[in-house]
C-alpha positions as CSV (number, residue, x, y, z in Angstrom):
1,M,12.3,-51.1,50.4
2,S,12.7,-51.8,46.7
3,S,11.2,-54.6,44.6
4,Y,13.2,-56.4,41.9
5,L,12.3,-58.7,39.0
6,T,15.0,-61.0,37.6
7,I,14.3,-62.3,34.1
8,L,15.5,-65.9,34.1
9,G,14.0,-66.9,30.8
10,F,11.7,-65.3,28.3
11,N,11.5,-67.3,25.0
12,S,8.9,-69.8,23.9
13,A,9.0,-73.6,23.8
14,I,12.6,-74.3,22.6
15,P,15.6,-73.2,24.7
16,T,18.4,-71.6,22.8
17,V,22.1,-70.9,23.6
18,N,21.3,-67.4,24.7
19,S,17.8,-67.8,26.2
20,S,15.6,-70.1,28.3
21,P,11.9,-70.7,28.5
22,T,9.8,-68.7,30.8
23,A,10.8,-68.1,34.4
24,Q,11.1,-65.1,36.7
25,F,12.3,-64.4,40.2
26,L,10.5,-61.7,42.0
27,E,11.7,-60.0,45.2
28,M,9.0,-58.0,46.9
29,E,8.9,-56.8,50.5
30,E,11.6,-59.4,51.4
31,R,9.5,-62.1,49.9
32,H,11.0,-64.3,47.2
33,F,8.7,-65.7,44.6
34,L,9.4,-67.9,41.5
35,I,7.0,-67.4,38.6
36,D,6.9,-70.2,36.1
37,C,9.7,-72.7,35.9
38,G,10.7,-73.7,32.4
39,E,13.5,-76.1,31.5
40,G,16.9,-74.9,32.9
41,T,15.4,-72.5,35.5
42,Q,17.6,-73.7,38.4
43,V,20.7,-73.1,36.2
44,Q,19.5,-69.6,35.6
45,L,18.9,-69.1,39.3
46,R,22.5,-70.1,39.9
47,K,23.7,-67.7,37.3
48,A,21.6,-64.9,38.8
49,K,23.0,-65.6,42.3
50,A,19.4,-65.7,43.5
51,K,18.6,-66.7,47.0
52,F,17.5,-70.3,46.4
53,S,16.7,-71.1,50.0
54,K,14.4,-68.2,50.4
55,I,11.9,-69.3,47.7
56,N,8.9,-70.5,49.6
57,H,6.2,-69.9,47.0
58,I,6.2,-70.9,43.3
59,F,3.5,-69.8,40.9
60,I,3.0,-71.8,37.7
61,S,0.8,-70.3,35.0
62,H,-0.1,-73.5,33.1
63,L,1.1,-77.0,32.5
64,H,2.8,-76.6,29.1
65,G,6.4,-77.9,29.4
66,D,8.1,-74.6,28.7
67,H,6.5,-73.2,31.8
68,C,6.9,-76.1,34.3
69,F,9.4,-78.8,33.1
70,G,12.1,-77.3,35.3
71,L,10.1,-77.8,38.4
72,P,10.8,-81.4,39.3
73,G,14.5,-80.8,39.0
74,L,14.4,-77.7,41.1
75,I,12.5,-79.5,43.8
76,A,15.0,-82.4,43.8
77,S,17.8,-79.9,44.1
78,F,16.2,-78.2,47.1
79,R,16.4,-81.6,48.9
80,L,20.0,-82.0,48.0
81,L,20.7,-78.5,49.3
82,G,19.2,-79.5,52.7
83,R,15.8,-77.9,52.5
84,D,13.5,-78.9,55.3
85,K,10.8,-76.2,55.3
86,P,7.6,-76.5,53.3
87,L,7.3,-75.3,49.7
88,H,4.0,-73.8,48.4
89,I,3.2,-74.5,44.8
90,Y,0.3,-72.7,43.0
91,G,-0.9,-73.9,39.7
92,P,-3.7,-75.5,37.7
93,E,-5.4,-78.7,38.7
94,G,-3.2,-81.6,37.7
95,I,0.1,-80.1,38.9
96,K,0.1,-82.3,42.0
97,E,-0.6,-85.4,40.0
98,M,2.2,-84.5,37.5
99,L,4.8,-83.9,40.2
100,E,3.9,-86.7,42.5
101,T,3.9,-89.2,39.6
102,I,7.4,-88.1,38.7
103,F,8.6,-88.3,42.3
104,R,7.1,-91.8,42.7
105,I,8.4,-93.3,39.5
106,T,11.9,-91.8,40.1
107,E,11.8,-92.7,43.8
108,T,12.7,-89.1,44.6
109,Y,12.8,-88.5,48.4
110,R,12.1,-84.8,49.2
111,G,12.6,-84.4,53.0
112,F,10.2,-81.5,53.1
113,D,6.5,-80.9,52.5
114,L,5.0,-79.7,49.2
115,I,1.8,-77.8,49.8
116,Y,-0.3,-77.6,46.6
117,H,-2.7,-74.9,45.8
118,E,-4.5,-76.2,42.7
119,L,-6.5,-73.6,40.8
120,N,-9.5,-74.0,38.6
121,K,-11.5,-70.8,38.8
122,N,-12.4,-68.7,35.7
123,Y,-12.4,-65.5,37.7
124,S,-9.7,-63.6,39.6
125,E,-9.2,-64.7,43.2
126,K,-6.7,-63.9,46.0
127,I,-4.5,-66.9,46.5
128,Y,-1.8,-65.5,48.8
129,E,-1.7,-62.9,51.5
130,D,0.5,-61.9,54.4
131,N,1.0,-58.6,56.2
132,R,3.0,-57.0,53.3
133,V,2.0,-58.7,50.0
134,E,-1.0,-60.2,48.3
135,V,-1.3,-62.2,45.1
136,F,-4.3,-62.5,42.7
137,T,-4.9,-64.8,39.7
138,I,-5.4,-63.2,36.3
139,P,-7.5,-65.7,34.3
140,L,-6.2,-66.0,30.7
141,N,-7.4,-67.6,27.4
142,H,-4.9,-70.1,26.2
143,R,-5.3,-73.6,24.8
144,I,-5.4,-75.1,28.3
145,Y,-6.3,-73.6,31.6
146,C,-3.9,-70.8,32.4
147,N,-3.5,-67.9,34.9
148,G,-1.4,-64.9,35.1
149,Y,-0.6,-63.4,38.5
150,L,-0.9,-60.0,40.0
151,F,1.5,-59.2,42.9
152,K,0.7,-56.2,45.1
153,E,2.5,-54.6,48.0
154,K,0.1,-53.6,50.7
155,E,-0.4,-50.0,51.8
156,K,2.8,-48.9,53.6
157,E,3.1,-47.0,56.9
158,R,3.2,-43.3,56.8
159,H,6.6,-41.6,57.1
160,L,7.4,-39.6,60.2
161,N,7.7,-35.9,59.7
162,M,10.7,-35.5,62.1
163,E,10.9,-31.7,61.6
164,E,7.4,-31.3,63.0
165,I,7.7,-34.0,65.6
166,S,10.8,-32.4,67.1
167,K,8.7,-29.4,68.1
168,Y,6.9,-31.5,70.7
169,P,9.1,-32.9,73.5
170,E,6.1,-35.0,74.7
171,I,6.4,-37.2,71.7
172,K,8.8,-40.1,72.6
173,T,10.4,-42.7,70.4
174,C,7.9,-45.3,71.8
175,D,5.1,-43.2,70.2
176,Y,6.5,-43.4,66.7
177,Q,4.9,-46.6,65.6
178,N,1.4,-45.5,66.6
179,I,2.0,-42.3,64.6
180,K,3.2,-44.2,61.6
181,N,0.1,-46.3,61.9
182,G,-2.0,-43.2,61.4
183,K,-3.0,-42.2,64.9
184,D,-3.3,-38.7,66.2
185,F,-1.2,-37.6,69.2
186,P,-3.0,-36.0,72.3
187,L,-0.8,-33.5,74.1
188,S,-1.0,-33.1,77.9
189,D,-2.9,-29.9,77.6
190,G,-5.7,-31.7,75.7
191,Y,-4.8,-30.4,72.2
192,V,-4.7,-33.2,69.6
193,L,-2.0,-33.2,67.0
194,K,-3.5,-34.5,63.8
195,N,-1.6,-37.3,62.1
196,D,-1.3,-35.6,58.8
197,K,0.7,-32.9,60.5
198,L,3.1,-35.4,62.1
199,T,3.6,-37.6,59.1
200,L,4.2,-37.6,55.3
201,N,2.5,-39.7,52.7
202,P,3.8,-43.3,52.6
203,T,5.8,-44.7,49.7
204,K,3.5,-45.9,46.9
205,P,2.9,-49.6,46.9
206,I,4.4,-51.5,43.9
207,T,2.3,-53.7,41.7
208,Y,3.5,-56.2,39.1
209,A,1.4,-58.2,36.7
210,F,2.6,-61.4,34.9
211,C,0.5,-62.4,31.9
212,S,1.6,-65.7,30.5
213,D,0.3,-67.4,27.4
214,T,-3.0,-66.1,26.2
215,R,-5.0,-64.9,23.3
216,Y,-5.7,-61.1,23.2
217,L,-8.1,-60.7,26.2
218,E,-9.5,-57.3,27.1
219,D,-11.1,-58.9,30.2
220,I,-7.8,-58.6,32.0
221,I,-7.6,-54.8,31.7
222,P,-9.5,-53.9,34.9
223,L,-7.4,-56.4,36.8
224,I,-4.1,-54.9,35.8
225,E,-5.1,-51.3,35.6
226,N,-2.3,-48.8,36.6
227,V,0.2,-51.5,37.5
228,D,3.8,-50.3,37.6
229,V,5.2,-53.1,35.4
230,L,3.3,-55.5,33.1
231,Y,4.9,-58.6,31.6
232,H,2.8,-59.8,28.7
233,E,3.5,-62.5,26.2
234,S,3.9,-61.5,22.6
235,T,4.7,-64.6,20.7
236,F,4.1,-63.3,17.2
237,L,4.0,-60.1,15.2
238,H,0.6,-58.8,14.1
239,D,0.9,-60.1,10.5
240,L,0.5,-63.6,12.0
241,K,-2.5,-62.6,14.1
242,E,-4.5,-65.6,12.7
243,M,-1.8,-68.0,13.9
244,A,-1.6,-66.3,17.2
245,D,-5.4,-66.8,17.7
246,Y,-5.1,-70.4,16.5
247,T,-2.3,-71.3,18.9
248,G,-3.6,-69.3,21.9
249,H,-1.2,-66.4,21.8
250,T,-0.9,-62.6,21.5
251,T,0.9,-60.4,19.1
252,A,3.3,-57.6,20.1
253,L,0.8,-55.0,18.9
254,E,-2.0,-56.6,21.0
255,A,0.2,-56.7,24.1
256,A,0.8,-53.0,23.6
257,K,-2.9,-52.3,23.2
258,I,-3.5,-54.0,26.5
259,A,-0.8,-52.0,28.2
260,K,-2.2,-48.7,26.9
261,A,-5.8,-49.5,27.8
262,A,-4.7,-50.5,31.3
263,N,-2.6,-47.4,31.8
264,V,0.4,-49.4,33.0
265,K,3.7,-47.6,33.5
266,K,6.0,-50.1,31.7
267,L,5.5,-53.1,29.4
268,I,8.0,-56.0,29.2
269,L,7.4,-58.2,26.1
270,G,8.3,-61.9,26.1
271,H,7.6,-65.5,25.0
272,F,8.9,-64.9,21.4
273,S,8.5,-67.5,18.7
274,N,11.8,-69.0,17.6
275,R,11.0,-68.1,14.0
276,Y,12.2,-64.5,14.8
277,H,16.0,-63.9,15.0
278,D,15.9,-60.2,15.6
279,L,13.7,-59.5,18.6
280,N,13.8,-55.7,17.9
281,V,10.9,-56.2,15.5
282,F,8.7,-56.9,18.5
283,L,9.8,-53.7,20.2
284,D,9.3,-51.7,17.0
285,E,5.7,-53.0,16.6
286,A,4.7,-52.5,20.3
287,K,6.1,-49.0,20.4
288,T,3.8,-47.8,17.7
289,I,1.0,-48.2,20.3
290,F,2.8,-48.1,23.7
291,P,6.2,-46.2,23.8
292,E,7.1,-47.6,27.2
293,S,7.6,-51.1,25.8
294,Y,10.8,-53.0,26.5
295,L,12.6,-56.2,25.5
296,P,13.8,-58.6,28.3
297,K,17.4,-59.6,28.7
298,A,18.5,-62.9,30.1
299,L,19.4,-62.4,33.9
300,E,18.4,-58.8,33.7
301,V,17.3,-57.4,37.1
302,V,14.5,-54.9,36.7
303,K,13.8,-52.5,39.6
304,L,10.0,-52.2,39.9
305,E,9.0,-48.6,40.4
């Protein structure tokens, strides 16, 4: 089962005709996650033909407007679309007050429960888990409290080696699940077939790291080591390193250094300052350090592998 990332928005504070502020739609193991929700996110979800009703968990990195101002409108639209199941929102302390104040002043009736998971730790913690996926925070260093998020598929079942299994009529279809779970199979004569003979290695679990607004921060390297895909902000080019530090951001060169040090497979850059009209300059700078760097495209669907 494949995992896919849809880039809904990737530029910094100001929306443009061709791009929107940060938002991503992640499909992983039949779970549907929204990551950040800048202005216009619900319009981008419509354009992407994303499965609106299946979003049950929204992860907000921080409370700057270009990462969360689309959230009240999206929640209001959920009600108009007839939603009645709970919606989980993960984000910094204050996100509940912000949203509930808006809903109170505007007399917005929801019709479903919002379950807030407010974050305040300065260390990585597991904030979501089910039988297939787990999510961890990635503490960042921005002007206000900010987290990235690490999404990890859990270890998958082993694949049945049907060529080998077919040699043993005693093995029935009802035994397959136990074998996929890693159990050996005892034959009636007492001989035990080892699981590694009856199965093949499972598909490698996919990992995705989303690193929103942050200064260059080597502390995150152990948390994102060997991930399949890393999204890392790169607001400025490195000649504006001083401005990046002052505003709490990273340069393209620094994002590439993080990707290389963490041994990730693929780096997606983003959150570009509106001062740049040709985004290829970011790619050129990053590739001097990390060749597997890429620019995002609006509504692009990236297969995570």
